[in-house]
C-alpha positions as CSV (number, residue, x, y, z in Angstrom):
1,M,-31.2,-30.4,-36.8
2,N,-29.7,-28.8,-33.7
3,K,-31.3,-25.4,-32.8
4,K,-28.7,-22.7,-32.8
5,T,-28.6,-19.1,-31.7
6,L,-29.7,-16.3,-34.1
7,T,-27.6,-13.1,-34.0
8,L,-27.6,-10.4,-36.4
9,S,-25.5,-12.8,-38.3
10,M,-27.9,-15.5,-38.0
11,L,-30.6,-14.1,-39.9
12,A,-28.0,-12.8,-42.1
13,A,-28.0,-16.1,-43.5
14,A,-25.6,-17.9,-45.7
15,I,-24.8,-14.5,-45.8
16,T,-24.7,-12.7,-42.3
17,T,-24.7,-9.7,-39.8
18,S,-24.3,-7.8,-36.3
19,Q,-25.1,-4.4,-34.4
20,V,-24.3,-1.4,-32.2
21,Q,-26.3,-1.9,-29.0
22,A,-25.7,-4.7,-26.6
23,A,-23.7,-7.7,-27.9
24,A,-24.7,-9.1,-31.3
25,F,-28.4,-8.4,-31.7
26,Q,-29.1,-8.3,-28.0
27,L,-30.9,-5.2,-26.7
28,A,-30.4,-3.8,-23.2
29,E,-33.0,-1.0,-23.5
30,Q,-35.6,-2.2,-21.1
31,S,-36.0,1.1,-19.2
32,T,-35.1,4.8,-19.4
33,S,-34.1,5.1,-15.7
34,G,-31.7,2.2,-16.2
35,L,-30.3,3.8,-19.4
36,G,-29.2,6.8,-17.4
37,R,-26.9,4.7,-15.3
38,A,-25.8,2.4,-18.2
39,Y,-28.0,-0.4,-16.8
40,A,-25.8,-0.8,-13.8
41,G,-27.3,-2.5,-10.8
42,E,-30.6,-3.0,-12.6
43,G,-31.7,-6.1,-10.7
44,A,-31.3,-4.4,-7.3
45,A,-32.1,-0.7,-7.9
46,A,-35.9,-1.0,-7.8
47,D,-36.5,2.8,-8.2
48,N,-39.6,2.0,-10.3
49,A,-41.6,-0.9,-11.8
50,A,-39.1,-1.4,-14.6
51,V,-37.0,-3.6,-12.3
52,L,-39.4,-6.4,-13.2
53,G,-37.6,-6.6,-16.6
54,R,-34.4,-7.7,-14.9
55,N,-35.4,-9.2,-11.5
56,P,-38.9,-10.4,-10.5
57,A,-37.7,-10.9,-6.9
58,A,-37.4,-7.1,-6.5
59,M,-41.2,-6.7,-6.7
60,T,-41.3,-7.5,-2.9
61,L,-39.8,-4.0,-2.4
62,F,-43.0,-2.3,-3.6
63,E,-45.7,-1.3,-1.1
64,Q,-48.0,0.3,-3.7
65,T,-49.3,-0.8,-7.1
66,S,-46.8,0.7,-9.6
67,L,-46.7,1.2,-13.4
68,S,-43.8,2.2,-15.6
69,A,-44.0,2.8,-19.4
70,G,-41.8,4.4,-22.0
71,A,-39.5,4.0,-24.9
72,V,-35.8,4.4,-26.0
73,Y,-35.0,5.9,-29.4
74,V,-31.9,4.3,-31.0
75,N,-30.0,6.3,-33.6
76,P,-27.0,4.2,-34.8
77,K,-24.5,5.4,-37.3
78,V,-22.6,2.6,-39.1
79,D,-20.6,3.1,-42.3
80,V,-19.1,0.3,-44.3
81,E,-16.4,0.8,-47.0
82,G,-15.7,-2.0,-49.4
83,K,-12.1,-2.9,-50.2
84,P,-12.6,-4.9,-53.4
85,T,-10.0,-7.1,-55.1
86,A,-8.9,-5.9,-58.5
87,M,-11.3,-8.3,-60.2
88,Q,-14.3,-7.2,-58.0
89,A,-13.5,-3.5,-58.4
90,A,-13.4,-3.9,-62.2
91,G,-16.8,-5.7,-62.1
92,A,-18.3,-3.1,-59.8
93,N,-17.0,-0.2,-61.9
94,M,-18.2,-1.8,-65.1
95,A,-21.7,-2.4,-63.7
96,G,-21.8,0.9,-61.8
97,L,-22.2,-0.9,-58.4
98,P,-21.6,1.0,-55.2
99,T,-18.9,-0.2,-52.8
100,Q,-19.5,2.4,-50.0
101,S,-22.6,2.2,-47.7
102,D,-23.3,4.9,-45.1
103,D,-25.7,4.6,-42.2
104,I,-26.7,1.0,-42.8
105,A,-28.2,0.5,-39.3
106,N,-31.8,1.8,-39.2
107,D,-33.2,4.0,-36.4
108,A,-35.5,2.2,-34.0
109,I,-37.9,2.9,-31.1
110,V,-37.8,0.3,-28.3
111,P,-40.9,0.5,-26.1
112,F,-41.6,-1.2,-22.7
113,F,-44.4,-1.5,-20.1
114,Y,-44.3,-2.8,-16.5
115,Y,-47.0,-3.3,-13.9
116,V,-46.3,-4.5,-10.3
117,Q,-49.1,-5.4,-7.9
118,P,-48.2,-6.1,-4.2
119,I,-50.6,-8.8,-2.9
120,N,-49.6,-8.8,0.8
121,E,-46.4,-8.4,2.9
122,Q,-44.9,-11.5,1.4
123,W,-46.3,-11.9,-2.2
124,A,-46.2,-9.7,-5.3
125,A,-47.1,-10.2,-8.9
126,G,-46.4,-8.3,-12.1
127,L,-46.3,-8.1,-15.9
128,G,-43.6,-6.9,-18.2
129,I,-43.9,-6.3,-21.9
130,F,-40.5,-5.5,-23.5
131,T,-37.8,-6.8,-25.8
132,N,-34.4,-8.4,-25.4
133,Y,-33.5,-8.8,-29.1
134,G,-33.9,-6.8,-32.3
135,L,-32.1,-5.4,-35.3
136,S,-32.6,-3.6,-38.6
137,T,-29.9,-3.0,-41.3
138,T,-30.2,-2.1,-45.0
139,Y,-27.7,-1.9,-47.9
140,Q,-28.3,-0.8,-51.5
141,D,-30.1,-3.4,-53.6
142,N,-27.2,-3.1,-56.2
143,H,-24.3,-3.1,-53.7
144,Y,-21.3,-4.9,-55.2
145,A,-21.2,-7.4,-52.3
146,G,-24.9,-8.2,-52.5
147,P,-24.5,-11.9,-51.4
148,V,-23.3,-10.7,-48.0
149,A,-25.2,-7.3,-47.8
150,G,-28.8,-6.5,-48.1
151,K,-31.7,-6.1,-45.6
152,T,-31.8,-7.9,-42.3
153,A,-34.6,-7.3,-39.8
154,L,-35.6,-9.0,-36.5
155,T,-38.4,-7.8,-34.2
156,T,-39.2,-9.5,-30.9
157,I,-41.6,-8.9,-28.1
158,N,-41.5,-10.6,-24.7
159,L,-44.6,-11.0,-22.5
160,N,-43.3,-11.7,-19.0
161,P,-45.8,-12.4,-16.2
162,S,-43.9,-12.8,-12.9
163,I,-44.4,-13.6,-9.2
164,A,-42.3,-12.9,-6.1
165,Y,-42.2,-14.2,-2.5
166,R,-40.4,-12.6,0.5
167,I,-38.9,-15.4,2.6
168,N,-37.7,-13.0,5.4
169,Q,-36.4,-9.4,5.8
170,H,-33.2,-10.3,3.9
171,L,-34.2,-12.7,1.1
172,S,-36.8,-12.6,-1.7
173,L,-37.2,-15.0,-4.6
174,G,-39.0,-14.4,-7.9
175,A,-39.9,-16.3,-11.1
176,G,-41.4,-15.4,-14.5
177,F,-42.7,-17.0,-17.6
178,N,-41.6,-15.7,-21.0
179,A,-43.7,-15.8,-24.2
180,V,-41.5,-14.4,-27.0
181,Y,-42.8,-13.5,-30.5
182,A,-40.2,-13.1,-33.2
183,D,-40.6,-11.9,-36.8
184,A,-37.7,-11.8,-39.2
185,E,-36.8,-10.9,-42.7
186,L,-33.6,-11.5,-44.7
187,I,-32.9,-10.3,-48.2
188,R,-29.7,-10.6,-50.2
189,H,-28.9,-9.5,-53.7
190,S,-26.6,-10.7,-56.5
191,G,-24.1,-7.8,-56.7
192,V,-21.0,-8.7,-58.7
193,A,-22.1,-12.3,-58.7
194,A,-24.6,-11.3,-61.4
195,L,-21.6,-11.1,-63.7
196,T,-21.0,-14.8,-63.5
197,P,-21.9,-16.4,-66.8
198,G,-24.9,-18.7,-67.0
199,L,-26.7,-17.5,-63.9
200,G,-29.0,-15.1,-65.7
201,L,-29.0,-12.5,-62.9
202,Q,-29.0,-8.8,-62.5
203,P,-27.1,-7.1,-59.7
204,G,-30.4,-6.3,-57.9
205,S,-31.8,-9.8,-58.3
206,E,-32.7,-11.4,-55.0
207,F,-30.0,-14.0,-54.1
208,V,-32.0,-15.0,-51.0
209,R,-35.3,-13.9,-49.5
210,L,-36.4,-15.5,-46.2
211,T,-39.3,-14.4,-44.0
212,G,-40.7,-16.1,-41.0
213,D,-42.2,-15.8,-37.5
214,D,-42.8,-17.9,-34.4
215,W,-43.7,-17.9,-30.7
216,G,-41.1,-19.4,-28.3
217,Y,-41.3,-19.9,-24.5
218,G,-38.9,-19.7,-21.6
219,W,-38.5,-18.8,-17.9
220,N,-36.6,-16.5,-15.6
221,I,-35.7,-16.5,-11.9
222,G,-34.3,-13.9,-9.6
223,L,-32.9,-13.6,-6.1
224,L,-32.8,-10.4,-4.0
225,L,-30.5,-10.2,-0.9
226,E,-30.9,-7.2,1.4
227,A,-28.3,-6.6,4.1
228,D,-30.4,-3.5,5.1
229,E,-32.5,-0.9,3.3
230,H,-29.4,0.7,1.9
231,N,-27.5,-2.3,0.6
232,R,-28.8,-5.1,-1.6
233,W,-27.7,-7.5,-4.3
234,A,-29.5,-9.4,-7.1
235,L,-28.7,-12.6,-9.0
236,T,-30.9,-13.4,-12.0
237,Y,-31.1,-15.9,-14.8
238,R,-33.1,-15.8,-18.0
239,S,-33.4,-19.1,-19.9
240,E,-32.8,-19.6,-23.6
241,V,-35.8,-19.5,-25.8
242,E,-36.1,-21.8,-28.8
243,L,-37.8,-20.6,-31.9
244,S,-38.4,-22.1,-35.4
245,L,-39.1,-19.3,-37.8
246,E,-41.6,-20.7,-40.2
247,G,-42.2,-18.8,-43.4
248,H,-41.2,-18.4,-47.1
249,Y,-38.0,-18.8,-49.0
250,S,-37.0,-17.8,-52.5
251,S,-33.9,-17.3,-54.6
252,A,-33.5,-15.9,-58.1
253,L,-30.7,-18.5,-58.7
254,P,-31.7,-21.3,-61.1
255,Q,-33.6,-24.2,-59.7
256,L,-31.8,-27.5,-60.2
257,P,-33.2,-31.0,-59.8
258,G,-32.9,-32.4,-56.3
259,N,-32.7,-28.9,-54.8
260,M,-29.0,-28.8,-55.4
261,P,-27.1,-25.4,-55.3
262,V,-25.7,-24.0,-58.5
263,Q,-22.3,-24.0,-56.9
264,P,-21.0,-25.3,-53.6
265,G,-21.5,-22.7,-50.9
266,L,-24.3,-20.9,-52.6
267,P,-28.0,-21.0,-51.5
268,V,-30.4,-23.3,-53.2
269,G,-32.1,-21.6,-56.2
270,T,-35.8,-21.6,-56.7
271,G,-36.0,-19.6,-60.0
272,S,-37.7,-16.9,-57.9
273,M,-40.5,-19.3,-57.0
274,V,-41.6,-18.9,-53.3
275,K,-41.4,-22.1,-51.2
276,P,-42.0,-22.9,-47.5
277,G,-38.8,-22.7,-45.4
278,S,-37.8,-22.5,-41.8
279,L,-34.9,-21.4,-39.6
280,D,-34.4,-22.9,-36.1
281,L,-32.6,-20.7,-33.6
282,T,-32.1,-20.2,-29.9
283,L,-32.1,-16.9,-28.1
284,P,-29.2,-17.2,-25.6
285,A,-29.5,-17.6,-21.8
286,I,-28.5,-14.6,-19.7
287,A,-27.2,-14.4,-16.1
288,E,-26.6,-11.2,-14.2
289,L,-25.2,-10.1,-10.8
290,S,-26.0,-6.6,-9.7
291,G,-25.6,-4.4,-6.6
292,F,-27.1,-1.2,-5.1
293,H,-25.6,0.8,-2.2
294,Q,-26.9,4.1,-0.8
295,V,-23.6,5.3,0.5
296,A,-24.9,8.7,1.7
297,P,-28.3,10.2,2.1
298,A,-28.2,11.7,-1.4
299,W,-25.8,9.3,-3.2
300,S,-26.2,5.8,-4.5
301,V,-23.8,3.6,-6.4
302,H,-24.8,0.8,-8.8
303,Y,-22.8,-2.0,-10.5
304,G,-23.4,-5.1,-12.5
305,I,-21.9,-7.9,-14.5
306,M,-23.8,-9.8,-17.2
307,W,-23.0,-13.1,-19.0
308,S,-24.7,-14.2,-22.2
309,E,-24.4,-17.8,-23.5
310,W,-23.7,-17.0,-27.2
311,S,-21.7,-20.2,-27.6
312,S,-24.9,-22.0,-28.3
313,F,-24.7,-20.5,-31.8
314,E,-22.4,-22.7,-33.8
315,E,-24.0,-22.5,-37.3
316,L,-26.8,-21.0,-39.3
317,R,-28.9,-23.5,-41.2
318,A,-32.2,-23.0,-43.0
319,L,-34.3,-26.0,-44.2
320,G,-37.0,-26.6,-46.8
321,T,-40.0,-28.7,-46.0
322,D,-38.3,-31.8,-47.5
323,G,-35.5,-31.5,-44.9
324,N,-32.9,-30.3,-47.4
325,T,-30.6,-27.5,-46.5
326,L,-31.4,-24.3,-48.3
327,F,-28.3,-22.5,-47.0
328,Q,-25.7,-23.0,-44.2
329,K,-23.0,-20.9,-42.6
330,D,-20.6,-21.7,-39.7
331,E,-20.6,-19.1,-36.9
332,K,-18.9,-20.5,-33.7
333,F,-19.7,-17.5,-31.4
334,N,-18.2,-17.1,-28.0
335,N,-19.9,-16.4,-24.7
336,S,-19.7,-12.7,-23.8
337,W,-19.6,-10.4,-20.8
338,R,-21.0,-6.9,-20.0
339,I,-19.8,-4.9,-17.0
340,S,-21.3,-1.6,-15.8
341,A,-21.1,1.0,-13.0
342,G,-23.3,4.0,-12.2
343,L,-24.1,6.8,-9.7
344,T,-27.3,8.4,-8.7
345,H,-27.5,11.8,-6.8
346,Q,-30.7,13.0,-5.2
347,L,-30.5,16.8,-5.7
348,N,-33.8,17.6,-3.8
349,D,-37.3,16.2,-3.3
350,Q,-38.1,16.6,-7.0
351,W,-34.9,16.0,-8.9
352,A,-32.4,13.1,-9.1
353,V,-29.6,12.8,-11.6
354,R,-27.5,9.8,-12.6
355,G,-24.7,8.7,-14.9
356,G,-23.1,5.5,-15.9
357,L,-20.3,3.7,-17.8
358,A,-20.4,0.2,-19.3
359,Y,-18.3,-2.1,-21.5
360,D,-19.9,-4.6,-23.8
361,E,-17.9,-7.5,-25.1
362,S,-18.7,-8.8,-28.6
363,P,-19.4,-12.5,-28.9
364,V,-18.3,-12.5,-32.6
365,P,-14.9,-14.0,-33.4
366,E,-12.8,-12.0,-35.8
367,A,-12.8,-14.9,-38.2
368,T,-16.6,-14.8,-38.6
369,R,-17.3,-11.1,-38.3
370,S,-19.7,-9.9,-41.0
371,I,-20.8,-6.7,-42.5
372,S,-24.6,-6.5,-42.1
373,I,-23.6,-4.6,-39.0
374,P,-20.0,-5.5,-38.0
375,D,-20.2,-6.5,-34.3
376,V,-17.4,-5.1,-32.1
377,D,-16.7,-4.4,-28.4
378,R,-18.4,-1.1,-27.4
379,T,-18.3,1.4,-24.5
380,W,-21.4,3.1,-23.1
381,Y,-21.4,6.7,-21.7
382,T,-24.7,7.7,-20.2
383,L,-26.6,10.5,-18.3
384,G,-30.1,10.6,-16.9
385,A,-32.5,12.4,-14.6
386,T,-35.8,11.8,-12.8
387,Y,-38.4,14.6,-12.0
388,A,-41.0,13.9,-9.4
389,V,-44.2,15.7,-10.5
390,N,-45.9,14.7,-7.2
391,Q,-45.8,11.8,-4.7
392,N,-47.3,9.4,-7.2
393,L,-46.0,10.5,-10.7
394,S,-42.4,10.8,-11.9
395,L,-40.8,11.2,-15.3
396,D,-37.4,9.9,-16.5
397,A,-35.2,11.0,-19.3
398,A,-31.8,9.7,-20.4
399,L,-29.1,10.1,-23.1
400,A,-26.4,7.7,-24.0
401,F,-23.5,7.5,-26.4
402,L,-22.2,4.1,-27.6
403,D,-18.7,4.0,-29.0
404,G,-18.3,1.0,-31.3
405,G,-14.9,1.7,-32.8
406,K,-13.6,0.7,-36.3
407,V,-12.8,-2.8,-37.6
408,D,-11.7,-4.6,-40.7
409,V,-14.0,-7.4,-41.9
410,N,-12.9,-10.3,-44.1
411,E,-15.9,-12.0,-45.4
412,A,-14.7,-14.2,-48.2
413,P,-14.5,-13.3,-51.0
414,Y,-15.1,-9.7,-49.8
415,Q,-13.1,-7.3,-47.6
416,F,-14.4,-4.2,-45.8
417,S,-13.6,-1.5,-43.3
418,S,-16.4,-0.5,-40.9
419,G,-16.9,2.0,-38.1
420,G,-20.0,2.8,-36.0
421,D,-21.4,4.4,-32.9
422,A,-24.9,5.2,-31.7
423,W,-27.0,7.7,-29.7
424,L,-29.8,6.6,-27.4
425,M,-32.5,8.8,-26.0
426,G,-35.2,7.6,-23.6
427,L,-38.4,8.8,-21.9
428,Q,-40.3,7.0,-19.2
429,M,-43.4,7.6,-17.0
430,N,-43.8,6.1,-13.5
431,Y,-47.0,6.1,-11.5
432,R,-47.8,4.7,-8.0
433,F,-51.5,4.1,-7.3
């Protein structure tokens, strides 16, 4: 089968998903200093070792061994209200099933670590450990729309060793290798489908359970162009990473001969027996153009534009070991853009403050939007600060608010209204040896 992209909806299976940070299940939180300026100009800013997460070529700007480490705490607030048809409402009321779900997106801590080692005047090397993708959402086990609502979790970690070479005073190139580990879990329940005669299900019965993990590999490259010490631009590209989540699949639906679904469009039943299963997916390629300009001794401006190749996700399909389809869902995502701008003001030798604004475009078409976290366009409003403890040690803190708006979701045969936003808070330590 063709390998397709996993977005919140992907692991949301025959059944779906989406989230309130960067587009789909993409995460932007690779540093706290960057969070304070809405991740504007990240490939060119190079104020600490965290620049390695966006542009390996910028390592040539470092004259000393540098380390940065920290984490961003993500506190999303997403509420989903069901708008059942008369028949669904009657079934939900009769069985006492909830149709309203509050705070479905779980809190998360996104850690990161970077190390940059200058080798000589031309060469530098480094290591980044961070994540570009992740999600966690949970509905009630007895939610009336259980077949499209449940638990969806994806955790990834990216090990990214890199090297950089300065060609001349104006141009540097960098490249990195990416080893990505992904672990995923998808659970869906029967909900009002349990009222269908002959299935023998309870509302909390597991319609689908899928767990799996895998390592995937990719690469990234970067270019840094310096007009002078006050003006520079970066162009970066991170390749797609192909994964095949190998694990276990089960469904409380009755198991039929030949692994046939009970009804067209439903997952294959196993009678709750656990069987091997897999889900192929591709984490999308990302390209970014960013700029940094020190326009005055105490003022710098940052900007960036990012493109993510979500169009590689056309469908979600899970397979059994016999090659039969366990479930399938069309997605047809679009490529998406993110634009950002930020300012940094150096107050004195110890304090710098910054702020930023960004706009994230959702890749999810309205026709395939789903409720495991309804993905929408979002706006970032951010503030941050750096405190220099001494010449070698500095600390970063940042706060951001993401406004995700409110949307209607039509996920046949269910309808919903959903709204969500998020607060992000980050801390980071930087040390130069």
